[in-house]
N, C-alpha and C positions, 0 to 999 in steps of 0.2 A: 605607484612604481616604488617612489622613495619609500612610502609607508611599508611596502612589502620587504625592501631592502633593509630597512631598520628594524623590521620584526626577525627577519633571518638573522641578523647579526644578534639581536638580543639572546636569540636561541641560541647560538652558537657560545656565546659568552658563558650561559647558565649551565649548558650541557657539556662543554669541554671539546676540545679538538683534539682530534689524532694525528700526530706528525708523521710524514712520510720520512723513512730511513733512506737518506741519501747514500749511493753506491761508491765505496772508494774503489781504487784500482788494486789488483793484487799486489802491484810493486808496492804500494804505498802501506797495504797491511803488513808486507812483509816487513817495510821499514820500521813501521811502530813496534813490530813483535820484538825486531833486534835491539831497537832502543829500549825496550822493556827488558828483555833479558841482560844487557849491559849494565842497566841500572841496578837490577838484583844480583849481579855480579861485583859490582862496586859496592855493594851494602856488605856483603858477605866479607870481601876484603878488607872492608873498613873494621867490621867488627873482629876480623882475625888480627889486623894490626893494633886494635885496642887491648885483645888478649896477649899478643905478643910484647907489648909495652908493659903491661901488668907483671908479666914474666919477667921481665928486667932485660928484654931484647933491647939492643942500642937501636934508636929511631934512625941514627945517621946511614946504617947499612941496609935501610930498607926503603923500597919505592913506596912514595905517597899513593894509596889507594884511588884518591881523588885524582890526582895526576894521570894516574893509569885510566881512571874511568873516563876522563875528558878526552885523553888520546884517543880511546876506543870510539867514543862517541863521533869524535871529528871524523875518524876514519868511516863510521856508519853513514853519517849523513854526506861526506864526498861520493860515497858508493852510489847514493840514491840520487844525488844533485848532478853528479858526473864531473863534481867539483867546487868547493865552497865558493869561487868567485860567479858561480853560474847561478841563473834564477831556478827556484825550486819547480818541479815539474806538477802539473795540475794533478790533486789528487783524486780527482772526482773522474768517474768513467766517461769517456768522450759521449756515449750515449744520453746523457743528461746534461751536457754543456749549456745548451739552449734554454734548460729550465731554469726559473727564479724562484727559489724557494720561498716559502713564508719565514718570518722571524721564529715560529717556533721551531719548524723543520730543521733549519741551520744550527740554531743554539742546541736543540736537543740531540742532533746527529752529532756534534762536537763535544757537547757536554759529557753524554754519554760514553763515549771512547775515552774521556779523560777519566771517568767513574770506574767502567768497565775492564778497561784494559784491552789489549789487542785479541783475547781469547773470549770475549764477550761473557765471562764468568757471571754467573748469577748466583746469589748467597741461597742456601736452602730455603730460608723464609719467603724469600721471592718466587722460587719454584711451587711453593707450597699455595701460593694464591690462586694457581690453576689457569688453563689457556682462556678461561671465559671471563676471567676478571677485568671488568673495565670500568674505572671511575674516575669522573672529573675532580682535579687535584682539592676543589674546593669543597667535596663532600666525601674524602677520605678520612677514615678513622684509623688513627695510629697508635700501635703499642709501643710504650715505652719498655725498652728491653731491660731496664735497670730495675724497675718497679712493678713492672706487668700492668700499670695503669693507662687507661685510654687517653688519647688527645684527640676530640672531635672538631675539625675544622668546619668552617662556615664561609669562609673567602680565601681568596688567593689572587697573588700579583705575581706576573711575570715582566721583567724588563731586561732587554738585552740591546746591546749595541755592536757594530761590527767594523773592526780595523784591517783595511787591506794594507797590503806592503807595510806591514809593521816594521817600526822602529828603520824606516828609510826616509830619503828625502821625498818620495811620492806617498808617504802615509797619509792616509784618509779615512776618517771616522762616519759610518752611516747609521742610520735608524733603520734601514731596511738591507737584507743582503741583496748581492748583485746575483748577476746569471752564473752560474757554477763554472762557464768558462772563465770567469774572471779570478779563478782559483780560491784557494782557502783563506778566509779571513782569521783573525784571533776575535774570540767573542768572549766580551767582558759583561757584567751585570749580574743576573740572578733571579732566584724566586724566593716568595715568602708564603705562608699561611698562616691565618690568624683561626683560633679556636679555643676551646675550653679545656684545661687540664686541670683535674683535682678541684674540679668547682671554681677554678679561676681563669680570667682570661689569658692567653698565651700567644705570643707570634713568636716563629721560628723561620729562619731566612738562610739561604745558601747563597753565597756570591763568588765569583770570579773577578780578580782584578790584577792589574798589571804590577805585581810586587812580590813580597814573599812575606806571608805564605801566598800563593796564588789562589788559594780556594780557602773559604771561611764559611763557618757555620755557628750561628749563634741564636739563643732565646732571650726574649725580653716580655714584660707584661704591660707594654705601652699600646695595647690595643686601640685605644681611643684615636690614635694618630694614624692607624694602618688604612691605606686605601686600595681597594681591590682595582685591579687592571692588567692590561694586556691580553694576551690569549691564555685560558685555562687549558693545560694540557691534560689530557687523559690518561691517567695511569694503568698499566698492564703490569703483568707477571714479567714482560720483557724489560719495561723501563722502570719498576719500582725501585731498582738499586739506585738509581739516580735521584729519585723524590724521598728518599730517606734523610734524616738528618742526625749526624753525628755530632752533638754540639762540642764544640771545641773547648779545652782547658785553658784558654787564655783570651785575655783582651776583651773588650765590650762589656755590655751590661749582662753578661751571661747568667742566667738565674739557676740553670740545669746543666753547668758543667759535666761532660762525660756520659751523659745521657744518651742514649740511640731511640730515635722514634722510626719505625717502621710501617709501612702500610699492612694492614690486617683486614680490612674490610671498606664498606661503602656506606654511607647513611642513604 
């Protein structure tokens, strides 16, 4: 029996795992969209403030775009929670509260929302993959949007941990998510792929951290220290935007700053 279980687990790691999308409540969806619209408005107001400053308009007589945005965000949060001093409502639908998701299911659900926004928008290149595209992350062929060159992967790593009651006295960090009835955790960690680019080894990583910026993508050539591990996600047209890599132009040993790797095929 143990031999069969080990074989099954080995096959799962090799072929990848398709994550179930965890359903949010309509109220939480509306809340996220309201926050997104507020952030977009704040950005437009800030840009206008910059232009006004350049045109010689006194800053003293203008309300700070950031202050206005923070006040708007507070009102949106209070409307959703029923008051800033109340606990947040559980964002998951009651029909799944008893369900205990896998590491990949919880991480992918929350990270996809962070990547795609409230409208679940998908870039044209992701739609072009087609509905039948399914490829384990450790077998994906990426295209560099800057050079057109291919990055062929041979290994992947995903690691995540879950922080419940984030930034409170009850805060706790877990390596595996609780049942959905426990509410929404903050998810930190990330994923990496190793492969060959332009005839040389390359490792590209995306990570979510408790800081600023909260999300970071970088590339390096230290393939010899790479260790595959964790569940291997299956990349589809729906999830491809999450598993793309737009290498940040700051910090870290970035070899390809400004390059954008997108899934284009499967080996």
